[in-house]
Structures are given as structure tokens and as C-alpha cells.
N, C-alpha and C positions, 0 to 999 in steps of 0.2 A: 483351846490349843491353837497356837499360832501356825501360819502357813509353813514356816521353816521347820517347826517341830513335826507337822503332819508329813512333810516330805522325807523326814528322817525316821518315821515309824511306818510299819506295814499297815495295810488297810484293815478295817474291822472284820471283814469277811473275805476269805481267800480259799481257792480250791486248786488242786493240781490237775484236775480233770479238764481237758480242753473243751469238752462239751458243756461245761457248766458256765452259767452267766457270771460267776465270780472268779473265773480263770483270768489271770493277768500275767502274760509271759515276761514282761519287763520286770515285774516285781519278783517273780520266781528266779530269774537269772541273777538277781542280786544276792540271793540266799537269805532265807527267812528262818530264824531260830524260833522254836516253840517250847514254852514251858507249860505243862499241864499238871495241875495239882502239885506244884512245887518241884516237878521232875522234868528235866529236859527230854523231849521226845523227837525222834527222827522219822516216825512211821505215820505221821498225820496226813490224811488225804484232804481234809477240809477243816476249817475252823471258823468260829464266830466269837470274837472277844466280848462284845456287848451282851450276847445271849448266853455266854458261858458254856460252850460245848465244842467238841472236836469229833471228827469222824475218822476211824481207823479201820484198816482192812481186816476182815474176819478170816484170818488164815489164808489159805490158797483157794477158798471157795469162790466160785463165780456164778453169776446168774445165767439164764439161757442165752443171753446175748454176748456172753464172754466178759462182762464187766465184773469187777470184784465186788463182793458183798461187803458192806461196811457196817460198823456198829457206831451208834451215837453215844458218846460219853459226856456226862455233865460235870462241870467243875470250873474253877478259875483258870483262865487262859491268858498267857502273856506272850507277846511276839516282838521280835526285833530283827533288824537287818544285820546279818553277819559280816557284811563288808565295812561296817563302821568301827571296827576295832574292839577293844576289850570292854569299854563302858558305853555301849550304845544306848540311845533313848529307848525305853521299853513301852510298848502299847499295852495297856491293861484296862480292865473295867474299873470304874471309880466307885 
């Protein structure tokens, strides 16, 4: 993948939790669209394209520290930047 294409696709691993090492505010501010198992999702807490999984919140359940409990779901993941218009480059596992 060329450098220009890499800058137009989201990173392989991204989290919305500021405590995570995979949190990137600049990337999240652009808006990231996620498709999991062929369906567009808006409830993704974290994803990994190359490993093929997403984390979603398990209802309103929280742990003893007040953090939401998440479920890890396996399947094909695709991500794109929403600010690039109707046909953005899509990052997906090969």
C-alpha cells in the first residue's frame, strides 16, 4: 500500500477509549465508518482489521471501575474515513 493510500485509510487497530494504546484522537475526529460482517455498525468500541475482530459494549453493564463491559466479536472488518465522500478507499484484510 502506498503512503498516499495509507493516509486515506484508517489504521489497522483503533479504539475509542482514551486509556487504550490504540486511541488516536486525530483519526477519530475525521470520522471512521466500520462495516462488520457486511453490515455497517456505529456501536464499535475497538477494532482490528488484520486480526478480524471488533469490540462492542455489552448493554449498559459496567465493571467495578465504571468502564463498560465489552464483547469481542470475530469476523471480517472494513474501515474507511467518512470525510472522503461517497467512494472512499476502504481498509480491509487481504
